[in-house]
TORRO-809342 format. One record per residue (C-alpha): residue number from 0; residue in one letter; x, y, z. Coordinates in steps of 0.2 Angstrom, whole numbers, plus 2048, in hexadecimal, padded with zeros to 3 digits. Layout:
BEGIN
PT,num,residuo,u,v,w
PT,NUM,A,X,Y,Z
...
END
This chain:
BEGIN
PT,num,residuo,u,v,w
PT,0,M,69A,C44,4A4
PT,1,S,688,C47,4AC
PT,2,S,68B,C5B,4AB
PT,3,L,690,C5A,498
PT,4,L,680,C50,495
PT,5,C,675,C5D,49E
PT,6,G,67E,C6B,495
PT,7,A,67C,C62,484
PT,8,S,66A,C5F,488
PT,9,T,668,C72,48D
PT,10,T,66F,C78,47E
PT,11,G,665,C6C,474
PT,12,F,654,C72,47D
PT,13,R,659,C84,479
PT,14,S,65D,C7F,468
PT,15,L,64E,C77,464
PT,16,L,644,C84,46C
PT,17,R,64C,C92,462
PT,18,R,649,C89,452
PT,19,E,637,C86,455
PT,20,I,634,C97,45B
PT,21,L,63C,C9F,44B
PT,22,R,632,C94,440
PT,23,F,623,C9E,444
PT,24,V,62B,CAF,448
PT,25,R,634,CB0,438
PT,26,R,623,CAF,42E
PT,27,P,619,CBD,436
PT,28,R,60E,CBE,427
PT,29,N,608,CAC,429
PT,30,T,608,CAB,43C
PT,31,F,602,CBC,442
PT,32,L,5F9,CC6,433
PT,33,P,5EA,CB9,431
PT,34,P,5E5,CBA,442
PT,35,V,5E6,CCD,444
PT,36,I,5DD,CCF,434
PT,37,T,5CF,CC1,439
PT,38,N,5CC,CCA,44A
PT,39,V,5CB,CDB,443
PT,40,L,5BD,CD4,43A
PT,41,Y,5B6,CCC,448
PT,42,F,5B6,CDB,453
PT,43,S,5B1,CE7,444
PT,44,V,5A0,CDB,443
PT,45,F,59D,CD9,455
PT,46,G,5A3,CEA,45B
PT,47,V,59C,CF6,44E
PT,48,I,58E,CED,444
PT,49,L,586,CE1,451
PT,50,G,58E,CE8,462
PT,51,S,57E,CF4,465
PT,52,R,573,CE6,462
PT,53,L,57B,CD9,46C
PT,54,S,581,CE3,47B
PT,55,G,57E,CDE,48D
PT,56,V,57F,CCC,489
PT,57,S,586,CC8,49B
PT,58,G,587,CD5,4A9
PT,59,D,58B,CE7,4A4
PT,60,F,597,CE2,496
PT,61,G,595,CE5,484
PT,62,Y,596,CD7,477
PT,63,V,5A7,CDC,470
PT,64,E,5AD,CDB,483
PT,65,F,5A5,CCC,485
PT,66,V,5AC,CC3,476
PT,67,L,5BD,CCA,477
PT,68,P,5C4,CBD,484
PT,69,G,5BC,CAF,479
PT,70,L,5C4,CB5,469
PT,71,V,5D6,CB6,473
PT,72,V,5D3,CA3,478
PT,73,L,5CF,C9F,467
PT,74,G,5DF,CA7,460
PT,75,I,5E9,C9F,46E
PT,76,V,5E2,C8D,46D
PT,77,S,5E3,C8D,45A
PT,78,N,5F5,C93,457
PT,79,A,5FC,C89,466
PT,80,F,5F3,C79,45F
PT,81,E,5F7,C7B,44D
PT,82,N,609,C81,450
PT,83,A,60E,C71,45A
PT,84,S,603,C65,44F
PT,85,F,60A,C6C,43F
PT,86,S,61C,C6C,446
PT,87,I,61D,C5A,44B
PT,88,F,614,C54,43B
PT,89,H,61F,C5E,430
PT,90,G,62D,C57,438
PT,91,R,628,C45,437
PT,92,W,623,C48,424
PT,93,N,634,C50,420
PT,94,E,63D,C44,42B
PT,95,Y,647,C51,434
PT,96,I,63E,C4D,445
PT,97,H,64B,C3E,445
PT,98,E,65A,C4B,449
PT,99,T,650,C50,457
PT,100,L,64D,C3E,45C
PT,101,T,65F,C39,45C
PT,102,S,666,C48,466
PT,103,P,66A,C47,479
PT,104,L,65B,C50,47D
PT,105,S,64E,C46,489
PT,106,Y,63D,C44,483
PT,107,T,636,C50,48F
PT,108,S,642,C5E,488
PT,109,M,63C,C5A,477
PT,110,V,629,C5C,47C
PT,111,L,62C,C6B,486
PT,112,A,636,C73,477
PT,113,Y,626,C70,46B
PT,114,V,619,C75,477
PT,115,L,621,C84,47E
PT,116,S,625,C8B,46D
PT,117,S,612,C88,468
PT,118,A,60C,C8F,478
PT,119,L,616,C9F,474
PT,120,R,60E,CA0,463
PT,121,G,5FE,C9F,46B
PT,122,L,601,CAD,477
PT,123,L,608,CB8,46B
PT,124,V,5F8,CB6,45F
PT,125,G,5EE,CB7,46F
PT,126,A,5F6,CC8,474
PT,127,L,5F5,CD0,463
PT,128,I,5E1,CCB,463
PT,129,Y,5E0,CD3,474
PT,130,A,5E9,CE2,46D
PT,131,V,5DD,CE3,45E
PT,132,G,5CD,CE0,468
PT,133,Y,5D4,CEE,475
PT,134,L,5D2,CFB,466
PT,135,F,5BE,CF7,465
PT,136,A,5BD,CF4,478
PT,137,P,5CB,CFC,483
PT,138,V,5C9,CEF,492
PT,139,V,5D7,CED,49E
PT,140,P,5D8,CDD,4A7
PT,141,A,5CE,CDB,4B7
PT,142,R,5D7,CCC,4BE
PT,143,P,5E8,CCB,4B7
PT,144,F,5EE,CBC,4C1
PT,145,Y,5E0,CB1,4BA
PT,146,L,5E4,CB8,4A9
PT,147,L,5F5,CB4,4AA
PT,148,A,5F3,CA3,4B2
PT,149,F,5E6,C9E,4A4
PT,150,A,5F1,CA6,497
PT,151,V,5FE,C9A,49C
PT,152,V,5F4,C8A,49E
PT,153,V,5E8,C8C,48F
PT,154,P,5F7,C8D,481
PT,155,T,602,C7F,48A
PT,156,L,5F2,C73,48A
PT,157,F,5F0,C74,477
PT,158,A,600,C75,473
PT,159,G,603,C64,47B
PT,160,L,5F2,C5E,471
PT,161,G,5FA,C64,462
PT,162,V,608,C5A,465
PT,163,I,5FD,C4B,466
PT,164,G,5F5,C4F,457
PT,165,G,605,C53,44E
PT,166,L,60B,C40,452
PT,167,W,5F9,C38,44D
PT,168,A,5F7,C40,43C
PT,169,R,5FC,C36,42D
PT,170,D,5FB,C44,420
PT,171,F,5F6,C56,41F
PT,172,D,5E3,C52,41E
PT,173,Y,5E3,C4B,42F
PT,174,L,5EA,C5C,435
PT,175,T,5DB,C66,42D
PT,176,V,5CE,C58,435
PT,177,L,5D5,C5C,447
PT,178,T,5D4,C70,443
PT,179,Q,5C4,C71,43B
PT,180,F,5B9,C62,442
PT,181,I,5C0,C61,454
PT,182,L,5C8,C71,45A
PT,183,R,5BE,C7E,451
PT,184,P,5AC,C77,457
PT,185,L,5B4,C76,469
PT,186,V,5B8,C88,468
PT,187,F,5A8,C8E,461
PT,188,F,59D,C83,46D
PT,189,G,5AA,C8A,47C
PT,190,G,59F,C9A,480
PT,191,V,5A9,CA4,475
PT,192,F,59A,CAE,46D
PT,193,Y,58D,CAB,47A
PT,194,S,58A,CA9,48D
PT,195,L,587,C98,494
PT,196,S,578,CA0,49E
PT,197,V,56E,CA0,48C
PT,198,L,570,C8D,48A
PT,199,P,562,C82,48E
PT,200,E,564,C71,495
PT,201,P,56B,C65,490
PT,202,F,576,C70,485
PT,203,L,57C,C79,495
PT,204,T,582,C68,49E
PT,205,L,58A,C63,48D
PT,206,S,593,C73,48B
PT,207,L,59C,C6F,49A
PT,208,L,5A5,C60,494
PT,209,D,5AD,C6C,488
PT,210,P,5BF,C72,48E
PT,211,L,5BD,C82,486
PT,212,V,5AF,C88,48F
PT,213,Y,5BB,C89,49E
PT,214,M,5C9,C91,494
PT,215,V,5BD,C9E,48E
PT,216,D,5B4,CA2,49E
PT,217,G,5C6,CA2,4A7
PT,218,V,5CD,CAE,49D
PT,219,R,5BD,CB9,49C
PT,220,Y,5BF,CBA,4AE
PT,221,G,5D0,CC0,4AD
PT,222,V,5CC,CCD,4A0
PT,223,L,5BB,CD2,4A7
PT,224,G,5BA,CCB,4B8
PT,225,Y,5AB,CC2,4B3
PT,226,A,5A8,CB0,4B3
PT,227,E,59A,CA3,4B1
PT,228,L,5A4,C95,4BA
PT,229,D,5B1,C94,4C9
PT,230,P,5C0,C9B,4C1
PT,231,N,5CB,C92,4CD
PT,232,L,5C1,C81,4CA
PT,233,S,5C5,C84,4B8
PT,234,L,5D7,C88,4BA
PT,235,A,5DB,C79,4C5
PT,236,V,5D2,C6D,4B7
PT,237,L,5DB,C74,4A9
PT,238,T,5EC,C73,4B0
PT,239,A,5E9,C61,4B6
PT,240,M,5E5,C5E,4A3
PT,241,T,5F5,C67,49D
PT,242,V,5FF,C5D,4A9
PT,243,A,5F7,C4D,4A4
PT,244,V,5F8,C52,491
PT,245,L,60B,C56,492
PT,246,L,60F,C46,49B
PT,247,L,605,C3D,48D
PT,248,D,611,C46,481
PT,249,V,621,C40,48A
PT,250,Y,61A,C30,489
PT,251,L,615,C2F,477
PT,252,F,626,C35,472
PT,253,E,62F,C28,47D
PT,254,K,625,C1A,474
PT,255,G,628,C21,463
PT,256,Y,616,C23,460
PT,257,G,614,C2A,44E
PT,258,L,627,C2D,44E
PT,259,V,62E,C1C,448
PT,260,D,626,C10,43C
END
């Protein structure tokens, strides 16, 4: 009996994961085209128009090289968060998430399916942005291990936060509030477009409360080999946050928060 349940659970997990992946893969014009166009504009402005005037922002790197890791992080966190929050909320709104809840899947498997699919979307978009940026600044990753480590932790963390957002949202306006008034400010004050060294106090200290600072700095270290913070500490803090958020996701599913009236 236990083997049958385990087999059913594995099959259910793969089916839910596949459904969530196909949901965004089948709509590439909505999923992949907008971030590509947006970042072509970013790199065109920073690399061609302003690049020569803003060069040497940190060390020996040109400005377009400096902002490349930050724009990659921006694409990763935005897509991972938005995919998870919209998927959970849409399932609640149209009540087809009840089919998942009544399946033999464990709550952990449910959360992992939503999180992993959303993290995958974030990674794919991040890879596309890096490819676009490579056309303007052909940078080979200086610390591949760190880049890979942060590329796993960052989308997983924000996919987990997206699950919380999807459970909390009461209508589509809630999702807009989360993205525009919480996520975007965190990103743009996270050191994407500037070096932390240019910040005076108390803004430098306050910026260290923004988790995006550690993500951008960590990915920048993986790409350029340059960091303003300890990458090992940043990776450890973000990993601990990811584990805590995933455990909270499972707890909320177990309690039925936002899932049952």
